[in-house]
N, C-alpha and C positions, 0 to 999 in steps of 0.2 A: 516533406520527409523529415525524419528526426534530425535534430542538430546534435553533433557529437560532443561527448565529454561533459565536464562540469559547466553549468551555465555561468556565463560572464556578464550578460546583459539580460535582465528579466523583462518580460513582455506582458502587458496586461491582456486579459481575455485570451489566455493561452493554456494549453495542456502540457503537463509535465509528468514524466515517469521518474519517480524518485527511487533510488536504491542506496542502501547503506548496510554495512555489516560490522560485526564486532572487531575491535582491535586485535590484530594477530589471529583473526578468524575465531576468536573465543565466542562462547555462547553468550547471547544477550537475553535469552529467556531460559530459565532453569526449571520452571514448573508452571502449572496452570495459573497460579496466582500472578506470576509475572506477565503472562499474556493478558490476563484480565485487567491488570492495572494499566497496561498500555492502551487497551480499548477504552478504559475509563478516561484516559487523557484525550482521546478523540471526543468523548462526550463533554469533557471540561471545556475544550476550546472551540468546539464546533456546534454545540446545541443552540437552539433558538434563544434561550435565555442565558445571559452571562452568569457564569458560576462564581462563587465566592469561597474563600478559604475558611477554615474553622474560626479564624480570627475576624472574619467578616470582610477581608480584603478582596476586591474583585480580581479575578484572573483575566489575562488578556482574552479578548473575544474576537474570533476570526470568521464567524458565521457568514457574514455578507462580503467577505474579502477573498476567501478561498473555499473550494468545495472538494471534499474527498469523494472520489468516484469509485475507487476499488482499492483493496489492500490485501496483503498476505504477510503474515508474521511467521518466520521460520526460526529455528533455535538460534542460529548465528547470523541471520540477516533478515531484512524486510524489504518489501516492495510497496510503494504507494503510487496511486494514479490521482493526480490533483489538477483541478482547474483553478487557475489564478485569475480572479476578477480585477484586482488592483495591485499595483506594484508599490512597495516591495513585500507584500504580505505572505508570499510563499516562504521567503527567507525568515520572516518573523515567526511564522507558524512552526517551521521546522526547528528553529532555535528553541522555542518554548517546549516543543514536544520532546526533543532529544535531551535538553537540559533537565527537564522535570523527571524524565524516566531515568537518566543517569543518577540523579540524586536519590531517587527511590531505590534503584538497584544497589548502589554502593552502600546505602544505609542498611537495607534488608540483608544483604549477603556479605557485608564486611569487605567489600571490594575497594581497592585503591587504584588510582591511575585512570586513564581514559577508558571509557567503555566502548565507544564507537571508533571506527577507523577514519581518522581525519575528517574531512568535509564530506557530506553526502553527495552522491552523483545525481544530477538532474538533467534529463534529456528533454528538450522542448520539441513538441510535435506540431508541425505547421501544416499538417494535412489531416482532415477529419477522417479520411479512409483508414487511418491507423487506430482509431479509437477502440473498435471492437477487438482488434488483434492484440493490442496491449493488454486489455483486461483478460483475454484468453491466456496470454503468456503468464500473467500474474496468477491467475486461478489454477493453472496447471503446474505451478511450482512444486507443491507437495506430491509425493508419489501416490498418496491416498487422497487425491484431490476431491473425490466425490463425497467423502465424509469428513474432510478436514475441518476442525472447529475454528481455526483462527485465520480464515480468509473471508472475503465478502461474498463468496459464491452463493452461500445459502440465502443471502438477502436478494440476490439476483433471481433465485429460483422461487422464493416465497412471495407472498403478496403484500409484504410489509417490510419496512426498513427503519432503522433508528434515525433520529433527527440529524445526526452528524454524518450521514452517508447519503449520497445522491446517485441512484442507479439509472435515473431516467435518461440522462444524456447518451448512455450506451444502449439501454433497452429500447429506446425510441427508434433505433436502427433495425430492430427485429419485429416480426409480426407478433411474437409472444415470448414469454419467459421460457417456454419449452423449446422454442427455436434457438434461443441463446444457449441453453444447455446442450442441445444437439450440436451447435456450432463449436462449442468447447470440446465435446466428446469426439467429434469427427476428426479434429486435429490430433488428438491423442492416438486414435486408431491409426492414422496415417503415419505418425511419428514411430509407433511401434512396428509398423510394417517396414519402414525404411531401416530401422535398427535390425530387424530380423534379416532383411535382404543383405545388409552389410556383413552380418555374421555368416550367412550362407556363402557369400562370394569370397569371404576370407578363407574358406575351407578348400578353395580350388587353387 
């Protein structure tokens, strides 16, 4: 089952649900360019080939250390589902990701002060039965989840994915991509039914 709160001891060969939001609940993505830049950072740090800066300096490379399994970027927060192969590369990856994005955001938008709220939250999952449920929770975060552009759901539904994303660990638990989409949609229908039932009961 999930371990609570912020991780204190990192474990190799383990799954983590990462959550962070803007300081004081401020927005961390203001327009499509911000979302796209964050996705470019996934590409920078997790692609097969190590990326270099314009000056030719190599960026940190985490391809064989951590795997990104799912993500969803919302205006004031984000969710990541990560498999850590080696310790302490989850921490190193998150530091690179958040520091790089903060520098970009502050420069582009003239922002000062911290962008993110303290340290990110990381819940370790020690039971494989949670894998599909965590991705479903992540993909259902946006109200318009079926057509939302800044989550990994479309890659779960399509027959291809970028180098920096690995959907196979979750999709291997299903017979097909269509079955996974149905799995996600069925929960939303159930959630809507429960919300309607609560509303109806409140009227009595």
